[in-house]
Structure formats: structure tokens, C-alpha cells
VOMILUM-869624 format. One record per residue (C-alpha): residue number from 1; chain; x, y, z. Coordinates in Angstrom, 3 decimals, always signed. Layout:
<lodrens>
n: NUM; chain: A; u: X; v: Y; w: Z;
...
</lodrens>
This chain:
<lodrens>
n: 1; chain: A; u: -1.795; v: -5.530; w: +34.688;
n: 2; chain: A; u: -5.131; v: -5.788; w: +36.526;
n: 3; chain: A; u: -7.802; v: -8.161; w: +35.121;
n: 4; chain: A; u: -10.560; v: -5.621; w: +33.953;
n: 5; chain: A; u: -7.464; v: -4.081; w: +32.347;
n: 6; chain: A; u: -6.559; v: -6.892; w: +30.543;
n: 7; chain: A; u: -10.009; v: -8.126; w: +29.430;
n: 8; chain: A; u: -10.237; v: -4.415; w: +28.558;
n: 9; chain: A; u: -7.527; v: -5.098; w: +25.889;
n: 10; chain: A; u: -8.248; v: -7.948; w: +24.822;
n: 11; chain: A; u: -11.922; v: -6.725; w: +23.775;
n: 12; chain: A; u: -10.067; v: -4.308; w: +22.356;
n: 13; chain: A; u: -7.532; v: -6.391; w: +20.443;
n: 14; chain: A; u: -10.892; v: -8.801; w: +19.216;
n: 15; chain: A; u: -12.548; v: -6.072; w: +17.931;
n: 16; chain: A; u: -9.761; v: -4.067; w: +15.564;
n: 17; chain: A; u: -9.238; v: -7.979; w: +14.209;
n: 18; chain: A; u: -12.793; v: -7.302; w: +13.347;
n: 19; chain: A; u: -12.441; v: -4.273; w: +12.364;
n: 20; chain: A; u: -9.351; v: -5.203; w: +9.866;
n: 21; chain: A; u: -10.874; v: -8.350; w: +8.564;
n: 22; chain: A; u: -14.478; v: -6.776; w: +6.954;
n: 23; chain: A; u: -11.958; v: -4.185; w: +5.985;
n: 24; chain: A; u: -10.270; v: -6.774; w: +3.991;
n: 25; chain: A; u: -13.052; v: -8.146; w: +2.611;
n: 26; chain: A; u: -14.269; v: -4.327; w: +1.811;
n: 27; chain: A; u: -11.110; v: -3.933; w: -0.006;
n: 28; chain: A; u: -10.753; v: -7.131; w: -2.041;
n: 29; chain: A; u: -14.352; v: -6.317; w: -3.548;
n: 30; chain: A; u: -13.420; v: -3.014; w: -4.092;
n: 31; chain: A; u: -10.668; v: -4.294; w: -6.338;
n: 32; chain: A; u: -12.073; v: -6.528; w: -8.351;
n: 33; chain: A; u: -14.684; v: -4.216; w: -9.304;
n: 34; chain: A; u: -12.328; v: -1.168; w: -9.768;
n: 35; chain: A; u: -9.626; v: -3.647; w: -12.134;
n: 36; chain: A; u: -12.584; v: -4.978; w: -13.783;
n: 37; chain: A; u: -13.826; v: -0.761; w: -14.204;
n: 38; chain: A; u: -11.023; v: -0.072; w: -15.793;
n: 39; chain: A; u: -10.653; v: -3.137; w: -18.393;
n: 40; chain: A; u: -14.176; v: -2.845; w: -19.836;
n: 41; chain: A; u: -15.793; v: -5.534; w: -17.171;
n: 42; chain: A; u: -18.333; v: -5.991; w: -14.677;
n: 43; chain: A; u: -16.504; v: -7.957; w: -12.231;
n: 44; chain: A; u: -18.444; v: -9.749; w: -9.247;
n: 45; chain: A; u: -21.959; v: -9.896; w: -9.795;
n: 46; chain: A; u: -23.109; v: -13.557; w: -8.751;
n: 47; chain: A; u: -22.860; v: -13.545; w: -5.073;
n: 48; chain: A; u: -24.801; v: -10.555; w: -3.267;
n: 49; chain: A; u: -25.718; v: -7.522; w: -4.680;
n: 50; chain: A; u: -23.287; v: -6.500; w: -6.998;
n: 51; chain: A; u: -21.166; v: -9.001; w: -5.543;
n: 52; chain: A; u: -20.627; v: -7.809; w: -2.288;
n: 53; chain: A; u: -20.416; v: -11.159; w: -0.629;
n: 54; chain: A; u: -18.186; v: -12.727; w: -2.975;
n: 55; chain: A; u: -14.967; v: -12.175; w: -0.735;
n: 56; chain: A; u: -16.647; v: -13.655; w: +2.628;
n: 57; chain: A; u: -17.932; v: -16.426; w: -0.046;
n: 58; chain: A; u: -13.898; v: -16.422; w: -0.953;
n: 59; chain: A; u: -13.177; v: -16.611; w: +2.705;
n: 60; chain: A; u: -15.276; v: -20.042; w: +3.516;
n: 61; chain: A; u: -13.648; v: -22.076; w: +0.825;
n: 62; chain: A; u: -10.011; v: -21.020; w: +1.870;
n: 63; chain: A; u: -11.200; v: -22.419; w: +4.816;
n: 64; chain: A; u: -12.204; v: -25.643; w: +4.065;
n: 65; chain: A; u: -10.397; v: -26.032; w: +1.463;
n: 66; chain: A; u: -7.106; v: -28.812; w: +2.145;
n: 67; chain: A; u: -4.261; v: -27.573; w: +3.125;
n: 68; chain: A; u: -1.185; v: -29.384; w: +1.296;
n: 69; chain: A; u: +2.375; v: -29.506; w: +3.698;
n: 70; chain: A; u: +5.103; v: -30.349; w: +1.244;
n: 71; chain: A; u: +6.704; v: -33.724; w: +2.616;
n: 72; chain: A; u: +10.012; v: -32.484; w: +2.235;
n: 73; chain: A; u: +8.994; v: -28.749; w: +4.185;
n: 74; chain: A; u: +10.945; v: -28.306; w: +7.229;
n: 75; chain: A; u: +7.351; v: -28.065; w: +9.429;
n: 76; chain: A; u: +8.676; v: -25.521; w: +12.161;
n: 77; chain: A; u: +9.297; v: -22.574; w: +9.951;
n: 78; chain: A; u: +6.766; v: -23.704; w: +7.342;
n: 79; chain: A; u: +3.977; v: -23.168; w: +9.799;
n: 80; chain: A; u: +5.712; v: -20.121; w: +11.462;
n: 81; chain: A; u: +6.473; v: -18.233; w: +8.722;
n: 82; chain: A; u: +2.377; v: -17.259; w: +8.164;
n: 83; chain: A; u: +2.453; v: -16.027; w: +11.362;
n: 84; chain: A; u: +5.720; v: -13.675; w: +10.916;
n: 85; chain: A; u: +3.896; v: -11.570; w: +8.164;
n: 86; chain: A; u: +0.702; v: -11.431; w: +9.869;
n: 87; chain: A; u: +1.810; v: -10.291; w: +13.921;
n: 88; chain: A; u: +3.624; v: -7.451; w: +12.947;
n: 89; chain: A; u: +0.964; v: -6.073; w: +10.324;
n: 90; chain: A; u: -2.020; v: -6.520; w: +13.292;
n: 91; chain: A; u: +0.158; v: -5.109; w: +16.215;
n: 92; chain: A; u: +0.725; v: -1.569; w: +14.491;
n: 93; chain: A; u: -2.298; v: -0.955; w: +14.676;
n: 94; chain: A; u: -1.765; v: -0.658; w: +18.214;
n: 95; chain: A; u: -1.444; v: +3.148; w: +17.776;
n: 96; chain: A; u: -2.787; v: +4.198; w: +14.925;
n: 97; chain: A; u: -5.217; v: +7.025; w: +15.444;
n: 98; chain: A; u: -8.854; v: +7.010; w: +13.203;
n: 99; chain: A; u: -9.689; v: +10.066; w: +15.348;
n: 100; chain: A; u: -8.558; v: +12.841; w: +18.049;
n: 101; chain: A; u: -9.338; v: +9.773; w: +20.909;
n: 102; chain: A; u: -10.424; v: +6.822; w: +18.335;
n: 103; chain: A; u: -7.314; v: +4.697; w: +19.349;
n: 104; chain: A; u: -6.334; v: +1.700; w: +21.674;
n: 105; chain: A; u: -3.058; v: +3.239; w: +23.052;
n: 106; chain: A; u: -1.517; v: +6.623; w: +21.946;
n: 107; chain: A; u: +2.252; v: +6.482; w: +22.091;
n: 108; chain: A; u: +4.412; v: +9.635; w: +21.915;
n: 109; chain: A; u: +6.758; v: +7.345; w: +20.087;
n: 110; chain: A; u: +4.191; v: +6.418; w: +17.834;
n: 111; chain: A; u: +6.043; v: +6.637; w: +14.282;
n: 112; chain: A; u: +8.740; v: +5.239; w: +15.506;
n: 113; chain: A; u: +6.854; v: +2.085; w: +16.872;
n: 114; chain: A; u: +5.230; v: +1.750; w: +13.678;
n: 115; chain: A; u: +8.774; v: +1.938; w: +11.269;
n: 116; chain: A; u: +9.969; v: -0.680; w: +14.479;
n: 117; chain: A; u: +7.663; v: -3.010; w: +14.372;
n: 118; chain: A; u: +6.673; v: -2.960; w: +10.704;
n: 119; chain: A; u: +9.849; v: -4.151; w: +9.435;
n: 120; chain: A; u: +9.520; v: -7.211; w: +11.000;
n: 121; chain: A; u: +7.593; v: -9.000; w: +8.697;
n: 122; chain: A; u: +10.477; v: -9.364; w: +6.065;
n: 123; chain: A; u: +11.839; v: -12.480; w: +8.582;
n: 124; chain: A; u: +8.046; v: -14.078; w: +7.621;
n: 125; chain: A; u: +8.347; v: -13.890; w: +3.894;
n: 126; chain: A; u: +11.942; v: -15.621; w: +4.036;
n: 127; chain: A; u: +11.061; v: -17.916; w: +6.605;
n: 128; chain: A; u: +8.069; v: -19.049; w: +4.063;
n: 129; chain: A; u: +9.927; v: -19.431; w: +1.352;
n: 130; chain: A; u: +12.994; v: -21.300; w: +2.554;
n: 131; chain: A; u: +10.633; v: -23.791; w: +5.081;
n: 132; chain: A; u: +9.062; v: -24.810; w: +1.904;
n: 133; chain: A; u: +12.192; v: -26.012; w: +0.245;
n: 134; chain: A; u: +11.705; v: -24.895; w: -3.103;
n: 135; chain: A; u: +13.843; v: -23.212; w: -5.249;
n: 136; chain: A; u: +11.192; v: -20.306; w: -6.662;
n: 137; chain: A; u: +9.989; v: -20.234; w: -2.866;
n: 138; chain: A; u: +13.557; v: -19.348; w: -1.609;
n: 139; chain: A; u: +14.155; v: -16.753; w: -4.909;
n: 140; chain: A; u: +10.862; v: -15.390; w: -4.374;
n: 141; chain: A; u: +12.178; v: -15.193; w: -0.582;
n: 142; chain: A; u: +15.687; v: -13.559; w: -1.373;
n: 143; chain: A; u: +14.108; v: -11.373; w: -3.853;
n: 144; chain: A; u: +11.395; v: -10.155; w: -0.971;
n: 145; chain: A; u: +13.868; v: -9.630; w: +1.161;
n: 146; chain: A; u: +16.395; v: -7.403; w: -1.058;
n: 147; chain: A; u: +13.331; v: -5.129; w: -1.854;
n: 148; chain: A; u: +11.920; v: -4.736; w: +1.409;
n: 149; chain: A; u: +15.247; v: -3.550; w: +2.880;
n: 150; chain: A; u: +16.525; v: -1.775; w: -0.524;
n: 151; chain: A; u: +13.345; v: +0.257; w: -0.360;
n: 152; chain: A; u: +12.791; v: +0.331; w: +3.610;
n: 153; chain: A; u: +15.643; v: +3.088; w: +3.705;
n: 154; chain: A; u: +13.420; v: +5.840; w: +1.725;
n: 155; chain: A; u: +10.452; v: +4.999; w: +3.366;
n: 156; chain: A; u: +11.872; v: +5.552; w: +6.670;
n: 157; chain: A; u: +13.663; v: +8.888; w: +5.455;
n: 158; chain: A; u: +10.234; v: +10.498; w: +3.713;
n: 159; chain: A; u: +8.731; v: +9.467; w: +7.863;
n: 160; chain: A; u: +11.447; v: +11.284; w: +9.350;
n: 161; chain: A; u: +11.075; v: +14.232; w: +7.296;
n: 162; chain: A; u: +7.379; v: +14.376; w: +8.418;
n: 163; chain: A; u: +8.573; v: +14.404; w: +11.825;
n: 164; chain: A; u: +11.400; v: +17.685; w: +11.581;
n: 165; chain: A; u: +8.327; v: +19.577; w: +10.310;
n: 166; chain: A; u: +6.110; v: +18.649; w: +12.665;
n: 167; chain: A; u: +8.596; v: +18.031; w: +15.787;
n: 168; chain: A; u: +6.815; v: +14.973; w: +17.206;
n: 169; chain: A; u: +6.628; v: +11.284; w: +16.862;
n: 170; chain: A; u: +3.194; v: +11.661; w: +18.338;
n: 171; chain: A; u: +0.535; v: +10.514; w: +15.623;
n: 172; chain: A; u: -1.765; v: +13.482; w: +17.004;
n: 173; chain: A; u: +0.598; v: +15.483; w: +17.377;
n: 174; chain: A; u: +1.231; v: +15.203; w: +13.327;
n: 175; chain: A; u: -2.281; v: +15.690; w: +12.602;
n: 176; chain: A; u: -2.877; v: +18.167; w: +14.817;
n: 177; chain: A; u: +0.398; v: +20.818; w: +12.988;
n: 178; chain: A; u: -1.707; v: +20.051; w: +9.730;
n: 179; chain: A; u: -4.878; v: +21.813; w: +10.905;
n: 180; chain: A; u: -4.298; v: +25.347; w: +8.964;
n: 181; chain: A; u: -2.043; v: +23.335; w: +5.916;
n: 182; chain: A; u: -1.917; v: +19.914; w: +5.028;
n: 183; chain: A; u: +2.391; v: +18.388; w: +4.876;
n: 184; chain: A; u: +1.129; v: +17.504; w: +0.770;
n: 185; chain: A; u: +1.594; v: +20.943; w: +0.309;
n: 186; chain: A; u: +4.631; v: +21.804; w: +2.131;
n: 187; chain: A; u: +6.178; v: +18.222; w: +0.996;
n: 188; chain: A; u: +5.133; v: +17.041; w: -1.924;
n: 189; chain: A; u: +8.286; v: +15.085; w: -2.740;
n: 190; chain: A; u: +8.513; v: +13.611; w: +0.887;
n: 191; chain: A; u: +4.789; v: +12.676; w: -0.541;
n: 192; chain: A; u: +6.292; v: +10.780; w: -4.122;
n: 193; chain: A; u: +8.852; v: +9.381; w: -1.927;
n: 194; chain: A; u: +6.547; v: +7.968; w: +0.700;
n: 195; chain: A; u: +3.729; v: +6.399; w: -1.241;
n: 196; chain: A; u: +6.447; v: +4.736; w: -4.237;
n: 197; chain: A; u: +8.349; v: +3.222; w: -1.462;
n: 198; chain: A; u: +5.326; v: +2.332; w: +0.455;
n: 199; chain: A; u: +3.877; v: +0.282; w: -2.885;
n: 200; chain: A; u: +6.986; v: -1.639; w: -3.038;
n: 201; chain: A; u: +7.113; v: -2.581; w: +0.924;
n: 202; chain: A; u: +3.515; v: -4.208; w: +0.079;
n: 203; chain: A; u: +5.001; v: -6.047; w: -3.088;
n: 204; chain: A; u: +2.044; v: -3.929; w: -4.867;
n: 205; chain: A; u: +2.280; v: -3.445; w: -8.600;
n: 206; chain: A; u: +4.426; v: -2.669; w: -10.155;
n: 207; chain: A; u: +6.711; v: -3.523; w: -7.150;
n: 208; chain: A; u: +5.124; v: -7.408; w: -6.778;
n: 209; chain: A; u: +8.100; v: -8.595; w: -8.543;
n: 210; chain: A; u: +9.363; v: -10.831; w: -5.158;
n: 211; chain: A; u: +6.325; v: -13.050; w: -5.869;
n: 212; chain: A; u: +5.824; v: -12.454; w: -9.610;
n: 213; chain: A; u: +3.502; v: -15.562; w: -11.115;
n: 214; chain: A; u: +5.968; v: -15.605; w: -14.987;
n: 215; chain: A; u: +9.435; v: -15.422; w: -13.007;
n: 216; chain: A; u: +9.179; v: -17.655; w: -9.514;
n: 217; chain: A; u: +6.237; v: -18.847; w: -9.854;
n: 218; chain: A; u: +4.044; v: -17.516; w: -6.760;
n: 219; chain: A; u: +7.827; v: -16.638; w: -4.847;
n: 220; chain: A; u: +7.656; v: -17.735; w: -1.087;
n: 221; chain: A; u: +4.008; v: -18.922; w: -1.651;
n: 222; chain: A; u: +4.085; v: -21.637; w: -3.738;
n: 223; chain: A; u: +3.784; v: -24.124; w: -1.471;
n: 224; chain: A; u: +0.757; v: -22.621; w: +0.688;
n: 225; chain: A; u: -2.579; v: -23.329; w: +0.452;
n: 226; chain: A; u: -5.934; v: -23.115; w: +2.397;
n: 227; chain: A; u: -6.267; v: -21.568; w: +5.675;
n: 228; chain: A; u: -2.568; v: -20.432; w: +5.571;
n: 229; chain: A; u: -2.239; v: -18.798; w: +2.317;
n: 230; chain: A; u: -5.330; v: -16.537; w: +3.133;
n: 231; chain: A; u: -3.125; v: -15.763; w: +6.052;
n: 232; chain: A; u: -0.512; v: -14.156; w: +3.773;
n: 233; chain: A; u: -3.554; v: -12.500; w: +1.944;
n: 234; chain: A; u: -4.715; v: -11.259; w: +4.719;
n: 235; chain: A; u: -1.257; v: -9.563; w: +5.666;
n: 236; chain: A; u: -0.845; v: -8.513; w: +1.919;
n: 237; chain: A; u: -4.061; v: -5.868; w: +2.343;
n: 238; chain: A; u: -4.111; v: -5.162; w: +6.351;
n: 239; chain: A; u: -0.808; v: -3.684; w: +5.121;
n: 240; chain: A; u: -2.508; v: -2.364; w: +1.971;
n: 241; chain: A; u: -4.806; v: -0.054; w: +4.082;
n: 242; chain: A; u: -2.170; v: +0.296; w: +6.940;
n: 243; chain: A; u: -0.406; v: +2.650; w: +4.096;
n: 244; chain: A; u: -3.544; v: +4.288; w: +2.823;
n: 245; chain: A; u: -4.039; v: +5.446; w: +6.333;
n: 246; chain: A; u: -0.601; v: +6.495; w: +6.756;
n: 247; chain: A; u: -0.718; v: +8.823; w: +4.223;
n: 248; chain: A; u: -3.839; v: +10.442; w: +5.083;
n: 249; chain: A; u: -2.362; v: +10.718; w: +8.465;
n: 250; chain: A; u: +1.425; v: +11.630; w: +8.301;
n: 251; chain: A; u: +0.514; v: +13.726; w: +4.924;
n: 252; chain: A; u: -3.303; v: +14.428; w: +3.846;
n: 253; chain: A; u: -4.183; v: +16.119; w: +7.044;
n: 254; chain: A; u: -6.035; v: +13.336; w: +8.567;
n: 255; chain: A; u: -9.243; v: +14.740; w: +10.291;
n: 256; chain: A; u: -8.303; v: +17.855; w: +10.878;
n: 257; chain: A; u: -7.819; v: +19.472; w: +7.418;
n: 258; chain: A; u: -9.724; v: +20.519; w: +6.795;
n: 259; chain: A; u: -11.733; v: +21.178; w: +9.670;
n: 260; chain: A; u: -15.380; v: +20.322; w: +10.212;
n: 261; chain: A; u: -17.615; v: +22.403; w: +11.503;
n: 262; chain: A; u: -20.104; v: +21.699; w: +14.213;
n: 263; chain: A; u: -19.463; v: +20.765; w: +17.051;
n: 264; chain: A; u: -19.675; v: +17.626; w: +19.457;
n: 265; chain: A; u: -20.873; v: +14.434; w: +18.149;
n: 266; chain: A; u: -21.589; v: +15.969; w: +14.608;
n: 267; chain: A; u: -17.829; v: +17.513; w: +14.286;
n: 268; chain: A; u: -16.802; v: +14.106; w: +15.486;
n: 269; chain: A; u: -18.848; v: +11.604; w: +13.222;
n: 270; chain: A; u: -17.945; v: +14.450; w: +10.147;
n: 271; chain: A; u: -14.111; v: +14.445; w: +10.639;
n: 272; chain: A; u: -14.065; v: +10.567; w: +11.507;
n: 273; chain: A; u: -15.935; v: +9.951; w: +7.489;
n: 274; chain: A; u: -13.342; v: +12.660; w: +6.294;
n: 275; chain: A; u: -10.783; v: +9.945; w: +7.608;
n: 276; chain: A; u: -11.941; v: +6.919; w: +5.850;
n: 277; chain: A; u: -12.826; v: +9.507; w: +2.282;
n: 278; chain: A; u: -9.057; v: +10.306; w: +2.026;
n: 279; chain: A; u: -8.234; v: +6.662; w: +2.618;
n: 280; chain: A; u: -10.319; v: +5.223; w: +0.407;
n: 281; chain: A; u: -9.102; v: +7.819; w: -2.423;
n: 282; chain: A; u: -5.546; v: +6.607; w: -1.583;
n: 283; chain: A; u: -6.588; v: +2.905; w: -1.516;
n: 284; chain: A; u: -8.166; v: +3.419; w: -4.968;
n: 285; chain: A; u: -5.068; v: +4.792; w: -6.102;
n: 286; chain: A; u: -3.347; v: +2.041; w: -5.326;
n: 287; chain: A; u: -5.765; v: -0.176; w: -6.901;
n: 288; chain: A; u: -5.612; v: +2.053; w: -10.277;
n: 289; chain: A; u: -1.595; v: +1.421; w: -10.340;
n: 290; chain: A; u: -2.665; v: -2.080; w: -10.523;
n: 291; chain: A; u: -4.624; v: -1.530; w: -13.313;
n: 292; chain: A; u: -2.430; v: +0.662; w: -15.183;
n: 293; chain: A; u: +1.293; v: -0.101; w: -14.605;
n: 294; chain: A; u: +2.831; v: -2.975; w: -15.684;
n: 295; chain: A; u: +5.339; v: -5.159; w: -13.586;
n: 296; chain: A; u: +9.245; v: -3.514; w: -13.026;
n: 297; chain: A; u: +11.552; v: -6.123; w: -14.116;
n: 298; chain: A; u: +13.994; v: -7.078; w: -11.033;
n: 299; chain: A; u: +16.851; v: -4.726; w: -12.159;
n: 300; chain: A; u: +14.374; v: -2.061; w: -13.213;
n: 301; chain: A; u: +12.904; v: -2.393; w: -9.373;
n: 302; chain: A; u: +16.557; v: -2.125; w: -7.421;
n: 303; chain: A; u: +17.504; v: +0.544; w: -9.811;
n: 304; chain: A; u: +14.350; v: +2.890; w: -9.553;
n: 305; chain: A; u: +15.067; v: +2.111; w: -5.558;
n: 306; chain: A; u: +18.907; v: +2.920; w: -5.032;
n: 307; chain: A; u: +19.357; v: +5.081; w: -7.862;
n: 308; chain: A; u: +16.180; v: +7.318; w: -7.715;
n: 309; chain: A; u: +14.516; v: +7.205; w: -4.327;
n: 310; chain: A; u: +17.093; v: +6.945; w: -2.001;
n: 311; chain: A; u: +19.089; v: +9.734; w: -3.404;
n: 312; chain: A; u: +16.110; v: +11.526; w: -3.329;
n: 313; chain: A; u: +14.624; v: +10.980; w: +0.430;
n: 314; chain: A; u: +18.389; v: +12.087; w: +1.609;
n: 315; chain: A; u: +17.776; v: +14.782; w: -0.893;
n: 316; chain: A; u: +14.229; v: +15.620; w: +0.931;
n: 317; chain: A; u: +15.925; v: +15.483; w: +4.558;
n: 318; chain: A; u: +18.443; v: +18.041; w: +3.484;
n: 319; chain: A; u: +15.950; v: +20.773; w: +2.000;
n: 320; chain: A; u: +13.984; v: +20.215; w: +4.685;
n: 321; chain: A; u: +16.193; v: +20.648; w: +7.471;
n: 322; chain: A; u: +17.517; v: +23.652; w: +5.713;
n: 323; chain: A; u: +14.288; v: +25.131; w: +5.381;
n: 324; chain: A; u: +13.774; v: +24.114; w: +9.182;
n: 325; chain: A; u: +16.791; v: +25.921; w: +10.388;
n: 326; chain: A; u: +16.361; v: +28.889; w: +8.864;
n: 327; chain: A; u: +12.943; v: +29.267; w: +9.561;
n: 328; chain: A; u: +11.620; v: +30.283; w: +5.786;
n: 329; chain: A; u: +8.459; v: +29.951; w: +4.826;
n: 330; chain: A; u: +7.190; v: +26.281; w: +4.404;
n: 331; chain: A; u: +6.167; v: +27.642; w: +0.449;
n: 332; chain: A; u: +9.760; v: +27.462; w: +0.005;
n: 333; chain: A; u: +9.834; v: +23.794; w: +0.699;
n: 334; chain: A; u: +6.845; v: +23.068; w: -1.069;
n: 335; chain: A; u: +8.484; v: +25.272; w: -3.995;
n: 336; chain: A; u: +11.674; v: +23.653; w: -3.874;
n: 337; chain: A; u: +10.022; v: +19.507; w: -3.671;
n: 338; chain: A; u: +8.314; v: +20.502; w: -6.859;
n: 339; chain: A; u: +10.691; v: +21.799; w: -8.484;
n: 340; chain: A; u: +13.311; v: +18.500; w: -7.750;
n: 341; chain: A; u: +9.835; v: +16.541; w: -8.084;
n: 342; chain: A; u: +10.085; v: +17.606; w: -12.278;
n: 343; chain: A; u: +13.476; v: +17.553; w: -12.324;
n: 344; chain: A; u: +13.828; v: +14.160; w: -11.514;
n: 345; chain: A; u: +11.393; v: +13.544; w: -14.103;
n: 346; chain: A; u: +12.574; v: +15.052; w: -16.686;
n: 347; chain: A; u: +15.819; v: +13.790; w: -16.096;
n: 348; chain: A; u: +14.683; v: +10.518; w: -16.334;
n: 349; chain: A; u: +12.725; v: +10.645; w: -19.670;
n: 350; chain: A; u: +15.990; v: +11.768; w: -21.127;
n: 351; chain: A; u: +18.171; v: +9.500; w: -19.635;
n: 352; chain: A; u: +16.118; v: +6.559; w: -20.478;
n: 353; chain: A; u: +16.671; v: +8.322; w: -24.161;
n: 354; chain: A; u: +13.025; v: +7.135; w: -25.040;
n: 355; chain: A; u: +10.288; v: +9.915; w: -26.732;
n: 356; chain: A; u: +6.815; v: +9.920; w: -26.217;
n: 357; chain: A; u: +4.799; v: +9.196; w: -29.163;
n: 358; chain: A; u: +0.480; v: +9.689; w: -28.928;
n: 359; chain: A; u: -0.616; v: +6.198; w: -29.817;
n: 360; chain: A; u: -4.634; v: +6.281; w: -31.446;
n: 361; chain: A; u: -6.383; v: +2.993; w: -31.986;
n: 362; chain: A; u: -9.640; v: +3.916; w: -33.749;
n: 363; chain: A; u: -12.290; v: +1.074; w: -33.467;
n: 364; chain: A; u: -14.539; v: +0.522; w: -35.953;
n: 365; chain: A; u: -17.666; v: -1.487; w: -36.269;
n: 366; chain: A; u: -18.816; v: -4.502; w: -38.269;
n: 367; chain: A; u: -21.467; v: -2.476; w: -39.707;
n: 368; chain: A; u: -19.359; v: +0.573; w: -41.019;
n: 369; chain: A; u: -16.368; v: -1.939; w: -42.125;
n: 370; chain: A; u: -18.980; v: -3.113; w: -44.168;
n: 371; chain: A; u: -20.095; v: -0.212; w: -45.759;
n: 372; chain: A; u: -16.777; v: +0.510; w: -46.598;
n: 373; chain: A; u: -16.089; v: -2.680; w: -49.127;
n: 374; chain: A; u: -17.749; v: -2.990; w: -52.213;
n: 375; chain: A; u: -20.243; v: -5.245; w: -51.989;
n: 376; chain: A; u: -19.003; v: -7.108; w: -55.183;
n: 377; chain: A; u: -15.815; v: -7.393; w: -54.357;
n: 378; chain: A; u: -16.698; v: -9.078; w: -50.979;
n: 379; chain: A; u: -18.985; v: -11.425; w: -53.212;
n: 380; chain: A; u: -15.317; v: -12.009; w: -56.083;
n: 381; chain: A; u: -13.527; v: -13.273; w: -52.024;
</lodrens>
């Protein structure tokens, strides 16, 4: 590699790291405000306009906070674990495009590269648990390994179905193939599998079982503090943004669907804006899940993965292959996918053996309560 190429690559990597860091700060603030809205609170309001600088203040606090190392920990594994979690989450962005020409290095096997690199982060979680020499940390690391390896199967199978439809592993070609119709309309079952498996890969609610505070007191991160804990936190939010962007590229048409008007810079700017609007819509959906659904138990999580998502992922591959082989219209694939999704929801509800009951809560003001109780009764009490 020449000197100029090395400098260019270094500047590109530095710019990407700065962009992802700013994005993480925005996502943290946005999640706090969204959860506060769901819970009828105000959220951060003190630092900056409507709390916009709260994430920056928390970051500075973590940077200067004392970093405690347990005396019984394995030092080498303990220090390497955060890096082993962060590096894969950063490396996949080398080939993720934001637009037609906005990418560091477009790869013909881009999807294969992303899948191959992203699975390495599970090693860092196991190392964090083992290096901490804490029973709760070890349990959390083993839970993380079991969960991520289990949900990696449907996650990869959903990606494979998109590669079958587009006949390519190049992300730009996959996006260009959706210029007429987005893949979510062709393969809603694939979107369902990819999104839920992606949530499980992130370890976010309702799949945050490996660092469940009520059970394993924080899981593999229990002995970490300060900047080393913040590296795990940074990797989690980068991965959250990665899943949202990949969902946009693979299923929502990226910057091509619907195609923006005008030409030149105006077209590129509108396409980039459309891409980020879709990505942040997916992020809001992920945050909404956290504010709505409770955490699954470990047995429920594994049953949902192996008995529901894994069979559905293989069925998804089967129907996609049949439709492509017999050259049916994409509407046939969409109809079959929707039918399978509805049937699955019906079977889950029936096997679970519960009936949906409408629970209503009426809120009465103190003034109405005072009016409804006779004054004499109140005086007697």
C-alpha cells in the first residue's frame, strides 16, 4: 500500500469513527426522550436545549471516572474483551453504503463480509465474563454465547433469502434491485425474521437476557466501569444503528425506493435524506419495543429462537427458492409470506392457551371522588 493510500484510508476510518460516535450520542438522547414519552415523563431537560448535551456530559463523566480492576481478574483477557466486542461492530461499516457512491469500500461479497465479521463479537462477551472471574459475569457470558449463536441461524437465513432474490451479495446491487418495489413487500416473512433475530443479536429488550440486572446483575459487564464499560455501551449502540441501516438496505429499498425527483446534487441529497429517515424510523421501532415489551425468560428466549424463528427461516428459504425456480410473480411470494406470518401468530396464541381480554383502566380525579362521596359520610369517618 502506498503512502497516499494509507493516509486516505486512515482519514476515512477516522471520519467514520467520528460519525459513529456522534450517532451514538444522538441515539442515546433519542432513546431517553422516546422512553420518557412512552412513560409520560419529560426525559433529559437540564443539560443543553431539551437535554441535547446530556449524552456528551455522560460521556465525559465515563472518561474521567475511576477504572476499577478486580484483583482476582485475568488482566489480559479482562482488557482485551471490550476491544474484541467493539472492533467487529466498527469493521462492518467499511462496506455499508449510505448512498450510491458514499461508501469506504464497496465489496462484491459485502453481505458475506458483514456476516462473517459480526459474529466475532460473541467472543468478546465470553472473554469479558471469563476474565472478570465472577460467577454472574460467567453466567452472563455463557448466556450471551447461547443466545447469539442460536439467533445467528435465522439472522443469516433471512439475509440469504434477500441474496437469492437479488442474485447478489453486493449491497449496492441489492438496493438498486429495489428501485421498483422494496423487498419488504416481496418478503414480509424475511423482514419479520431479520428484525427479531437482529434484536436478539443486539441483546436489546425483550432479548436482553445475558445482562439481565434482575438475574445476573449485569452479566459479563458486572465488573467493568469507566471507559471500559463505555466501550461495551458504544459497541451496542453502533450495532443498533447497523441493524437499522441493514434493514433499510435489505428490505426498505435504501435510497432507491421510492426514487427521488430531480438530478445531480438535489437528487443525491434527497436520496440521502430518505435513507436516514428510514433508518431512524427503524431505530424508533427498536426503542418502542424496549418501552413496551417485558424481558423474556431464558427458556422462553431459546424456545422462541429454536422452535419458531429457526423453522420459519428454513421455510422462508424454501418458499423463496420455489418461487424463483418456477418464476412466479413476486406477489405470490408476498401472499405466501403473509399467510405464514398470520398462521404462526394464530398457532402461537392457540398453543399458549390464553385468551385476549380487554383490560380497561378508568382514572378518576380527586374532585370527582369527593363529589361521589357524601359529605356526611366523610365527616363520620
